[in-house]
Residue frames relative to the residue before (quaternion, step in Angstrom):
aa qw qx qy qz dx dy dz
M 1.0000 0.0000 0.0000 0.0000 0.00 0.00 0.00
S 0.0229 -0.8059 0.5916 0.0000 3.58 -0.68 1.04
F 0.1960 -0.7697 0.6015 0.0852 3.51 -1.22 0.61
S 0.4908 -0.6785 0.4626 0.2910 3.56 -1.06 0.72
H 0.6636 0.4861 -0.2956 0.4858 3.57 1.13 -0.60
N 0.3331 -0.8110 0.4452 0.1818 3.60 -0.39 1.17
S 0.6036 0.5416 -0.3869 0.4388 3.61 1.19 0.04
N 0.5163 0.6268 -0.4284 0.3962 3.60 1.23 0.14
K 0.0271 -0.7744 0.6321 -0.0036 3.53 -1.09 0.85
I 0.2890 -0.7418 0.5817 0.1666 3.53 -1.33 0.31
I 0.0197 0.7414 -0.6707 0.0093 3.52 -1.18 0.80
Y 0.2710 -0.7539 0.5809 0.1440 3.58 -1.14 0.67
L 0.0460 -0.8236 0.5642 -0.0362 3.57 -0.69 1.14
A 0.1422 -0.7642 0.6266 0.0562 3.55 -0.86 1.06
G 0.1022 0.8199 -0.5506 0.1185 3.54 -0.72 1.07
G 0.7368 -0.3109 0.1993 0.5664 3.56 0.87 0.92
C 0.8138 -0.1585 0.1428 0.5405 3.57 -1.09 -0.67
F 0.4010 -0.7687 0.4459 0.2223 3.57 -0.62 1.09
W 0.4961 0.6617 -0.4418 0.3476 3.62 1.17 -0.30
G 0.7458 0.4082 -0.2235 0.4766 3.56 0.72 -1.08
T 0.6286 0.5404 -0.3388 0.4450 3.56 0.99 -0.82
E 0.6459 0.5150 -0.3138 0.4681 3.58 1.01 -0.82
K 0.6732 0.4894 -0.3118 0.4584 3.60 0.81 -0.93
Y 0.6430 0.5320 -0.3119 0.4541 3.56 0.96 -0.88
L 0.7135 0.4564 -0.2643 0.4612 3.58 0.73 -1.05
S 0.6409 0.5501 -0.3306 0.4211 3.59 1.01 -0.77
G 0.6481 0.5399 -0.3155 0.4348 3.59 1.21 -0.42
I 0.5548 0.6301 -0.3859 0.3826 3.59 1.24 -0.29
K 0.4875 -0.6608 0.4891 0.2940 3.57 -0.88 0.98
G 0.7517 0.3499 -0.2798 0.4840 3.57 -0.87 0.97
I 0.6087 0.4846 -0.3617 0.5137 3.56 1.26 -0.24
I 0.3114 -0.8068 0.4888 0.1153 3.52 -0.58 1.28
K 0.8074 -0.0459 0.1048 0.5788 3.55 0.91 -0.94
T 0.0329 -0.7644 0.6429 0.0357 3.53 -1.18 0.65
D 0.0737 0.7461 -0.6614 -0.0239 3.52 -1.28 0.42
V 0.3898 -0.7268 0.5206 0.2208 3.56 -1.25 0.35
G 0.1188 0.7875 -0.5961 0.1016 3.51 -1.16 0.69
Y 0.5477 -0.5917 0.4966 0.3213 3.47 -1.40 -0.30
A 0.0769 -0.8430 0.5321 -0.0181 3.58 -0.64 1.13
N 0.8873 0.1496 -0.1058 0.4232 3.45 -1.44 0.53
G 0.4098 0.7008 -0.4826 0.3286 3.53 0.96 0.90
N 0.6053 -0.6023 0.4213 0.3057 3.52 -1.40 -0.09
T 0.7128 0.3956 -0.2495 0.5226 3.59 1.25 -0.01
E 0.4496 -0.6683 0.5184 0.2872 3.57 -1.25 0.39
N 0.8769 0.0376 -0.0436 0.4771 3.54 -1.17 0.76
P 0.1141 0.8220 -0.5512 0.0859 3.61 0.70 0.98
S 0.3857 -0.6579 0.5868 0.2724 3.52 -1.27 0.45
Y 0.6808 -0.4557 0.3637 0.4434 3.57 -1.29 0.19
E 0.6481 0.5195 -0.3139 0.4601 3.56 0.97 -0.88
D 0.6192 0.5349 -0.3427 0.4615 3.61 1.02 -0.78
V 0.6734 0.5061 -0.2940 0.4516 3.56 0.86 -1.00
C 0.7044 0.4720 -0.2653 0.4589 3.58 0.96 -0.86
Y 0.8515 0.2385 -0.0631 0.4627 3.58 0.85 -0.94
N 0.7531 0.4317 -0.2191 0.4455 3.62 1.15 -0.34
N 0.5034 -0.7076 0.4095 0.2796 3.58 1.14 0.66
T 0.1943 0.8228 -0.5090 0.1616 3.59 0.87 0.98
G 0.4454 -0.7081 0.4444 0.3205 3.58 1.20 -0.40
H 0.5038 0.6586 -0.4237 0.3646 3.60 1.25 0.00
A 0.2703 -0.7203 0.6131 0.1793 3.54 -1.28 0.55
E 0.4679 -0.6170 0.5400 0.3299 3.58 -1.06 0.72
T 0.0107 0.8433 -0.5232 0.1224 3.54 -0.47 1.28
V 0.2782 -0.7280 0.6028 0.1709 3.53 -1.24 0.60
R 0.2575 -0.7187 0.6238 0.1671 3.56 -0.91 0.96
V 0.1116 -0.8090 0.5771 -0.0021 3.55 -0.70 1.16
V 0.1058 -0.7560 0.6447 0.0408 3.56 -0.73 1.12
Y 0.0481 0.8225 -0.5615 0.0766 3.56 -0.66 1.09
D 0.4382 -0.6711 0.5431 0.2504 3.52 -1.29 0.55
T 0.3645 -0.7707 0.4840 0.1973 3.58 -0.45 1.21
E 0.6102 0.5368 -0.3594 0.4586 3.59 1.22 -0.28
A 0.7257 0.4062 -0.2305 0.5052 3.58 1.27 -0.31
V 0.8037 0.0265 0.0206 0.5941 3.59 1.11 -0.62
S 0.3519 -0.7415 0.5365 0.1963 3.56 -1.03 0.82
L 0.6172 -0.5372 0.4226 0.3897 3.53 -1.25 0.43
S 0.6475 0.5232 -0.3401 0.4374 3.62 0.89 -0.81
F 0.6329 0.5203 -0.3304 0.4687 3.60 1.05 -0.71
I 0.6387 0.5172 -0.3179 0.4727 3.59 0.96 -0.89
L 0.6686 0.5037 -0.3050 0.4542 3.58 0.89 -0.92
N 0.6484 0.5151 -0.3298 0.4533 3.60 0.93 -0.79
L 0.6524 0.4797 -0.3191 0.4924 3.60 1.03 -0.69
Y 0.6065 0.5523 -0.3369 0.4621 3.58 1.05 -0.77
Y 0.6581 0.5166 -0.3126 0.4498 3.60 0.91 -0.90
D 0.6142 0.5838 -0.3340 0.4126 3.57 1.16 -0.60
V 0.7691 0.3432 -0.1942 0.5030 3.63 1.15 -0.41
I 0.6638 0.4177 -0.3310 0.5248 3.56 1.22 0.41
N 0.3716 -0.6195 0.6119 0.3219 3.51 -1.35 0.14
P 0.2542 -0.8352 0.4682 0.1365 3.59 -0.12 1.26
T 0.6718 0.4776 -0.3094 0.4742 3.61 1.23 -0.14
S 0.5538 0.6213 -0.3815 0.4021 3.58 1.28 -0.11
V 0.2595 -0.7665 0.5724 0.1326 3.58 -0.93 0.93
N 0.8634 -0.0453 -0.0059 0.5025 3.57 -0.80 1.11
R 0.7112 0.3641 -0.2587 0.5429 3.55 1.06 0.75
Q 0.0489 0.7293 -0.6824 0.0099 3.51 -1.20 0.76
E 0.8166 -0.0935 -0.0095 0.5695 3.55 -0.56 1.23
A 0.8342 -0.1726 0.1327 0.5068 3.63 -0.80 -1.01
D 0.5921 0.5834 -0.3640 0.4202 3.60 1.24 -0.30
R 0.0071 -0.8119 0.5815 -0.0517 3.56 -0.75 1.12
G 0.5578 0.5728 -0.4687 0.3757 3.53 -1.08 0.80
T 0.6604 -0.5395 0.3438 0.3931 3.57 -1.18 0.50
Q 0.6117 0.5618 -0.3635 0.4220 3.60 1.10 -0.53
Y 0.6862 0.4584 -0.2752 0.4932 3.60 1.26 -0.29
R 0.3630 0.7297 -0.5037 0.2864 3.60 1.20 0.31
T 0.4425 -0.6554 0.5323 0.3024 3.54 -1.25 0.37
G 0.1167 0.8071 -0.5703 0.0988 3.53 -1.04 0.76
I 0.1772 -0.7201 0.6595 0.1234 3.49 -1.28 0.57
Y 0.0408 -0.8049 0.5909 -0.0375 3.55 -0.55 1.23
Y 0.1229 -0.8310 0.5424 0.0130 3.54 -0.58 1.18
I 0.2681 -0.7462 0.5858 0.1676 3.55 -1.27 0.50
D 0.6897 0.3922 -0.2587 0.5509 3.56 1.27 -0.30
E 0.4417 -0.7248 0.4707 0.2409 3.57 -0.51 1.22
N 0.6056 0.5751 -0.3472 0.4265 3.61 1.13 -0.61
D 0.6048 0.5714 -0.3550 0.4263 3.60 1.19 -0.42
L 0.5356 0.6719 -0.3994 0.3197 3.57 1.14 -0.56
A 0.6455 0.5184 -0.3348 0.4500 3.62 0.91 -0.79
V 0.6399 0.5131 -0.3189 0.4749 3.60 0.98 -0.83
I 0.6590 0.5123 -0.3027 0.4601 3.57 0.94 -0.94
K 0.6779 0.4910 -0.2989 0.4584 3.60 0.81 -0.97
N 0.6398 0.5201 -0.3237 0.4640 3.59 0.97 -0.81
S 0.6724 0.4921 -0.3069 0.4598 3.60 0.91 -0.87
I 0.6298 0.5159 -0.3314 0.4769 3.60 1.06 -0.71
T 0.6240 0.5341 -0.3334 0.4628 3.60 1.00 -0.80
E 0.6689 0.4835 -0.2940 0.4821 3.59 0.94 -0.88
L 0.6384 0.5295 -0.3220 0.4565 3.57 1.00 -0.83
Q 0.6339 0.5570 -0.3353 0.4189 3.60 0.92 -0.88
K 0.5925 0.5941 -0.3582 0.4094 3.60 1.09 -0.65
K 0.6775 0.4978 -0.2796 0.4636 3.61 1.20 -0.49
Y 0.7519 0.3605 -0.1780 0.5224 3.60 1.28 -0.25
D 0.4232 -0.6734 0.5453 0.2646 3.54 -1.20 0.64
K 0.6832 0.4429 -0.2738 0.5119 3.57 1.06 -0.77
P 0.5792 -0.6058 0.4065 0.3637 3.61 -1.11 0.57
I 0.5163 -0.6115 0.5036 0.3254 3.55 -1.16 0.68
A 0.2256 -0.8100 0.5356 0.0786 3.58 -0.83 1.05
I 0.4034 0.7187 -0.4796 0.3013 3.60 1.21 0.27
E 0.3665 -0.7218 0.5509 0.2031 3.54 -0.80 1.09
V 0.0504 -0.7780 0.6259 0.0199 3.62 -0.87 0.92
L 0.1991 0.7828 -0.5502 0.2119 3.55 -0.42 1.30
P 0.5515 -0.5345 0.4859 0.4173 3.55 -1.24 0.27
L 0.5315 -0.6061 0.4733 0.3551 3.58 -1.12 0.58
K 0.2474 -0.7723 0.5738 0.1143 3.55 -0.76 1.11
N 0.7629 -0.1785 0.1387 0.6057 3.55 1.02 -0.88
Y 0.0610 -0.7668 0.6382 0.0302 3.52 -1.29 0.42
Y 0.0494 -0.7875 0.6142 -0.0126 3.55 -0.81 1.07
L 0.4838 -0.6796 0.4778 0.2751 3.53 -0.79 1.07
A 0.4224 -0.6921 0.5264 0.2558 3.56 -0.96 0.89
E 0.7031 -0.4585 0.3453 0.4197 3.53 -1.31 0.31
E 0.6593 -0.5490 0.3531 0.3732 3.56 -1.16 0.67
Y 0.6500 0.5346 -0.3437 0.4166 3.61 0.91 -0.76
H 0.6377 0.5102 -0.3350 0.4699 3.63 1.21 -0.32
Q 0.5814 0.5975 -0.3804 0.4004 3.61 1.14 -0.53
K 0.8389 -0.0228 -0.0354 0.5427 3.58 -0.82 1.05
Y 0.0931 0.8660 -0.4866 0.0670 3.56 1.15 0.71
L 0.7267 0.4410 -0.2625 0.4567 3.59 0.79 -0.96
D 0.5705 0.5343 -0.3961 0.4819 3.61 1.21 -0.25
K 0.6873 0.4643 -0.2656 0.4914 3.58 1.04 -0.81
N 0.7853 0.1822 -0.0538 0.5893 3.59 1.14 -0.74
P 0.1571 -0.8588 0.4784 0.0944 3.60 0.47 1.20
S 0.7229 0.3951 -0.2636 0.5018 3.61 1.08 -0.46
G 0.3606 0.7497 -0.4794 0.2794 3.58 1.25 0.34
Y 0.6650 -0.5182 0.3724 0.3881 3.54 -1.29 0.47
C 0.1487 0.7691 -0.6158 0.0848 3.55 -1.06 0.78
H 0.3731 -0.7357 0.5257 0.2079 3.56 -0.99 0.87
I 0.6392 0.4984 -0.3184 0.4916 3.60 1.31 -0.08
S 0.4351 -0.7217 0.4780 0.2478 3.59 -0.84 0.97
T 0.6086 -0.5537 0.4195 0.3834 3.58 -1.20 0.48
E 0.5786 0.5790 -0.3769 0.4334 3.60 1.12 -0.55
K 0.6482 0.5100 -0.3147 0.4698 3.59 1.01 -0.77
F 0.6125 0.5365 -0.3513 0.4622 3.60 1.03 -0.72
E 0.6622 0.4981 -0.2976 0.4741 3.58 0.98 -0.87
K 0.6221 0.5424 -0.3347 0.4548 3.58 1.00 -0.81
A 0.6539 0.5165 -0.3137 0.4552 3.60 0.94 -0.87
K 0.6606 0.5176 -0.3099 0.4468 3.59 0.95 -0.86
L 0.7271 0.4357 -0.2338 0.4762 3.58 1.07 -0.72
A 0.5204 0.6689 -0.4035 0.3449 3.58 1.23 -0.35
V 0.0799 -0.7798 0.6207 0.0174 3.55 -1.02 0.89
D 0.3457 -0.7361 0.5511 0.1868 3.54 -0.88 1.02
G 0.2649 -0.8083 0.5107 0.1252 3.56 -0.24 1.28
S 0.6052 0.5932 -0.3620 0.3883 3.61 1.14 -0.44
V 0.7217 0.4177 -0.2625 0.4857 3.62 1.16 -0.37
L 0.5098 0.6642 -0.4172 0.3535 3.58 1.26 -0.02
């Protein structure tokens, strides 16, 4: 995926069920585009059923395209941390399994320092160790169309993120890029 505007970057965030994580992240000012898929697994082109039942190793993940002139990666990560349990292993709320693990998957090696710094700061808030996987993106396969913008299509669909958090994301402003 290429973009003509050179201030656009991509980060991949896994935060449990991708329906809510995608809707939440898509509301943040400066995020241009989001879609959902399966990342860092062991099989090619998995289906949702494969990911859920066939031990593919994929995580439900949101691809986030953002404008660095409008929002910083550290700001996005801090908002992301607000809607996950960063100490939970392979589980977010009622969703359980390796596909629901938390993860930050990067494609730009320069992002790693920002990610590591944000994890270090996050750890200061918890007694238990942070369980967020931080790895280079190995692969990403777009999820089926019915999963894309799922909560926009199905407003009463299941979500582990509260409506208050969605509103908070929409109102959040990154003061570091102003």
